[in-house]
C-alpha positions in Angstrom: -52.8 24.0 22.4 -50.5 27.1 21.6 -51.4 30.3 23.6 -51.9 33.4 21.4 -49.0 36.0 20.8 -49.4 38.3 23.4 -50.2 41.9 22.5 -47.3 43.4 24.1 -45.2 41.1 22.0 -42.2 43.2 20.1 -43.0 43.6 16.8 -42.1 45.5 13.5 -43.6 46.7 10.5 -42.3 45.2 7.2 -43.3 46.1 3.5 -43.0 44.5 -0.1 -43.4 46.4 -3.1 -44.4 45.0 -6.4 -41.8 42.7 -8.1 -39.6 42.4 -4.8 -39.1 38.8 -3.4 -38.9 39.9 0.1 -40.4 42.0 2.7 -38.2 45.0 4.0 -38.3 46.8 7.6 -40.1 50.1 7.7 -40.9 50.5 11.6 -39.4 48.8 14.4 -39.8 49.0 18.1 -43.6 48.3 18.2 -45.8 45.9 20.3 -48.1 43.5 18.4 -50.8 45.9 19.4 -49.4 49.0 18.1 -48.3 47.5 14.7 -52.0 46.3 14.3 -52.9 49.7 14.7 -50.4 51.0 12.2 -51.2 48.3 9.7 -55.0 48.7 9.6 -54.7 52.5 9.5 -52.0 53.2 7.1 -52.7 54.0 3.3 -50.4 51.8 1.5 -49.7 52.6 -2.2 -50.8 50.6 -4.9 -48.6 47.3 -5.2 -47.1 47.3 -1.7 -48.0 44.6 1.0 -47.5 44.7 4.6 -46.4 42.2 7.5 -45.8 42.4 10.6 -42.9 40.6 12.4 -43.6 39.7 15.8 -40.8 38.0 18.1 -42.4 35.4 20.1 -40.7 32.8 22.1 -37.5 33.6 20.5 -39.0 33.1 17.2 -40.0 35.5 14.5 -43.6 35.1 13.6 -45.2 36.7 10.4 -48.4 38.1 10.3 -49.9 39.0 7.1 -53.0 39.7 4.9 -56.4 38.4 6.3 -54.4 37.5 9.7 -53.9 41.1 10.4 -57.6 42.1 10.2 -58.5 39.3 12.1 -56.4 39.9 15.0 -57.2 43.6 14.8 -60.8 42.9 15.0 -60.5 40.3 17.9 -62.7 41.4 20.9 -60.0 40.6 23.4 -57.4 43.2 21.6 -57.2 46.1 24.6 -57.0 49.7 23.6 -53.9 51.0 22.2 -53.2 53.2 25.2 -53.1 50.3 27.2 -50.8 48.0 25.2 
């Protein structure tokens, strides 16, 4: 069984606007925990989607949609100040 992504894993925020094929970087230098906090509190314009790019075990993992909400609501998620 694979371990969950650590809350302190390096992460970035990316956005995709309606009609675009790819996500584009918006904010870098975050942890997964900080990126989750941004993602659930940001008021995105209509037609924009958000994706978290997380570097874990040397690979880029994309976290999108419902998975962002699931991770943000995880009872084991530490408070942002201790991320």
